[in-house]
N, C-alpha and C positions, 0 to 999 in steps of 0.2 A: 452810597459809598462814603467812607469816612473822609473828612476834609484832610487834604495834604498838610503836613506839619510845616510851621514856619521855622526856618533855620537861619541862623546868622553865620555869615562867611567872613572870616578874617582875611586881611591882606597878606599875612605872613611878612617875611622880609621883602620890602619893595625893591631891593637891589637884586632879588632873585626872581623866580618864576611864579610866585604865589598869585599876584593879580592876574597874570596871563592865563593860568590854568582855570581860574574861576570864570574869567570872561569867556574863554573858549568853551567851557561847559555850558555857559548861558547861551552863547550863539548856536550851539548844537541843538538846543531845545531839550536835551535829556535831563538837565538839572530841574527844569520847571515841571517835568513829568513826575518827579518824586517828591517835590517840596515847594514851598513858597519862599524863595531866597530873599534875604536882606544882606546887603554888603555893609561892612563896618570898616572905617579907616579914613585916611586922607583922600579927599576926592581928586586932588591933583594927581596922586599916584595911581588911582584907579582909572582915571581918564586916559592916561598915557598908555594903559594896557588895552584900551578900546571900550571901556565902559561908557554907556550913555544911559540917561534916566529911563529910557524905554525898556532896557534890559531887566532892571531890578531896582528897587529903592535902595538908597544908601544913607547910612547914618554917619555923619561927619565927626571925626575926632577933634578937629580944630586945633591942631598943634601949630599951624601956621608955617609948615615946612616948605622949603623950596624943593625942587626936584632932587632925587637921589640918583647917583650914577649907578648904572647896572653893573653887576659883577664885582662889587667892592664891599669890603667890610666898613660900615659907616655907623657912627654912633647915632646919627639922626634916623637912619634906617632901623636901628635897634629901638629907638624911642617910638617910631611909628608902628612897628610890629607889636610892641608891648601894649601901646595904647589901644590898638585894634582888638587885641585879645582881651584886655581888661574890660573894655566897653562891651564887647560881645558877651562875656561871662556875666556881667551885671544885667544885661538884657535877659539872659536865661534865668538868672536868679529871681528876677521880677516877673518871670513867666510871660514876658513880651514875645519871646521865642521859646520853642520847645527844646532847642539844643543848638550846638554850634559845631561848625566844620572849620577847622583851623588849618590855614596854609603853613608851609614850612618856615621856620625861623632860623636865624643864624645865632648860635649861642655866643659866638665871638662878638657879634654886634650888640647883643644884650649886655655883655660884660663891659664893652666900651661905653655903653650908655649909662652904666651904673645901675642896671637892673639887678635886684637882689637875688633873683632866682635863676638857676642855670638852664631850666627848660620848662616846657608846658606843665609836665607832671608835678614838678616841685612847686611851681606857682600854685596849682590847684590844691596841693597838700597844705601849703602854708596859708594862703589867703582865704581859702574856703574851709579851713580847719578840718581837712579830710586826710588824716595821716595814713589811713588804710587805702587811699586811692592807688590803683595799680595800672600798669601799662600792658595792654594786650596787643600783640602784633598778629595780624591775621590776613588770610585771603578768604573772604566770605564765599566768593564764587567757587573756590576749590575746597571749601569746608575745612580749612586749616586754621587752627587756633592755638596760639602760644602766649603765655604770660611770662613776664620778666621778674625774677626775684631781685635782681639788681638792674640798674638802668645805665645812665650815662656816666660811667666811672672808668678809670684806667683798668685794663685787664689785670695788671699786677695787684690791684686792690681787691679783686673779686673774692678770693678765699677768705680774707680777713673780714669782709662785710657780710659773709654768709653765716647764718646760724639756723637752728631747727625752727625757731619761731618765725623767722622771715620766710622760710620756704613753706611752712604750713600756712601762713597768711596768704601767700600767693596762690597756693592750691585751693584754699577756700574761696578766694576771689574768682578764680577761673571757674570753679564749679557753679558759683552763683551767677556768673556772667552767662555761661552756657545754658543755665536754667531759663534765663530771659529769652533765649532763642529756642525754647521748647525742647531742650535736650535734658531729660530727666536722668538723674544718677549717671552722669557721663563717665566713661572710662578714661581716666587721666594717667599720663605717664610723667615721671620725674626724670629729667635728663641728669646723668652723672656729670660731675665736674671734670674728672680725669679720664684719660683713655682707658678703655676696657672696664669702666666703672671702678677704677683703682686696682684691678687685678688682685683682689683680696689683700689690699694694703701695700702691695709692692710698688704700685704707681701713684700712691697717694692715699691718705687716710680719711679724707673728707666724707667719702661715701659711708663709711662705718660710723664716724664720729658725729656727723651732722645730718646727712641725708636719710639714712635708714631710720633714725628716730623720728624724723618728720613724717615719714611714710606711716610708721606705726601710729603716731598721734592722729594723722588724718583718717586712717581706717577706723580708729576708735570713735571718731566723730561722724562716721558714716560715709566718708568720701572714698570712692573707689580709685585710690591713688596707687600706682604700681611703680616699682623701681627701688633704688636708682637703676636706670637703664643706660648703657652706653649711648651717647647722644646720636651717633649715626644710626644705630638700630632703632632708637626711639622715633626718629623722623621717618624711617621706613615703615614702622608700624602705624604711624599717624597717617601717612599718605595712603596706606592701604585701608584705612578706616577701622583698624583693630583698636587703636586708641583714638579718642575723640578730641583730645586736647593735650597739650604738653606744658609742663612747668619747666621753663628754661632758666639758666642761672646767670646768664650775662647777655648783653646786647647781640653780639654776632652769632651766638649759639642759636638764636631764633632767626635772625634776618638773612644769614647766608642761605639757609635751607628755603626760607620763604621766597626770597627773590629768585633763587634757582628754579623754584616750582611755578611761581606766579608772576614774575616780572614786576611791572609797575602797579599791578592791581593789589597792592598791599596796603593795609590800613592800620592805623594806630588808634586804639579805642581806650580811653581812660575810664575805668570802672570805679565805682565807689563815690561818685559825685551826685549832687542833687539834681543834675540835669545831664543830658546826653552830650558827650564830646567825642568826635572822631576826626582824624586827620589822615591825609595820604601818608603812606609809609616811606616816602622819599624825602630828600633834602631840598635845599634852595636852588641847586643846579646853577650856581653863579656862572659856570662856563658857557651856558647857552642863554642866559637871561638877556632879554631884549632882542633876541634873534628870531622870534616867532617859531621856535622849534620845540617848545614844551608840549608834552602829551598830557591831556587832562584825565587819563584813565584812572589814576589813583585818587584824584579829587572826586570823580564820579562814583567810584567804589565807596569812598568815605561817606558821601551824601546818601547813597543808597542804604548803607548800613545804619546811618543816623535816622533816616526815615523809618526803617524797619523797627528800630529800637523805640522810637516815639510811639509806634503803633502797638508795642507789646505790652 
């Protein structure tokens, strides 16, 4: 049998549930069945979540922080989560680990700490010089795969951020990602921006002006991209298996459907990097942090996908 891949696990925001879900996954034994885990971050913050050296090795970030209060936005928590991410990514770049599984961060805490990047994806794009890195949101267990053409931006800004080249780049990235999972020439759908795909221009012109040209360009390049399709119909076709992946245009166009279908077993996979990176598809859950109520299902799904990608 092939050796299980070594994966680095970040703490995420320590005021949230990140350390808790990783430690719970370790205690379950399921994490060790798919990978050889290494934790990265402040040992004090991992210990209060129940980590002991017998569970997994830990690489200390040595910020010298005192404890962070659960459920609060704190600049020190932001510093800790960023240091954990950056150290884990550098382990992956040096091939000490095959990939990383990142726990959820607080964007507000990163901003309070003066971190220059709004989220994981933009950090990878800037620091690792990967402008074509894309965010795939998926439920591997239910075979649902969507890529975001725009990411963490206000909904009001989505139309102005879209152009045919951006949509085409997302479609190409999704096709390449599915090829890694042995899906050759996948049938892809492009979600429309407006209701009823614009109703022939009555409800919006983005479908004709931006999306249809992207579909034509994709098909000229050999991608089986169909649409633009009204988003509600596109998701029905995807859940039926008629479409094998969707290009979605904004954050909630993907996540509302995914979470309705798959609950907590949603993952966030960054494609276009020199190493594997996957994260659970939920947030920091400040409301239940420190209460021993967090479910590690998303973290385990992320680790399973990361291990699968390392073997592909």
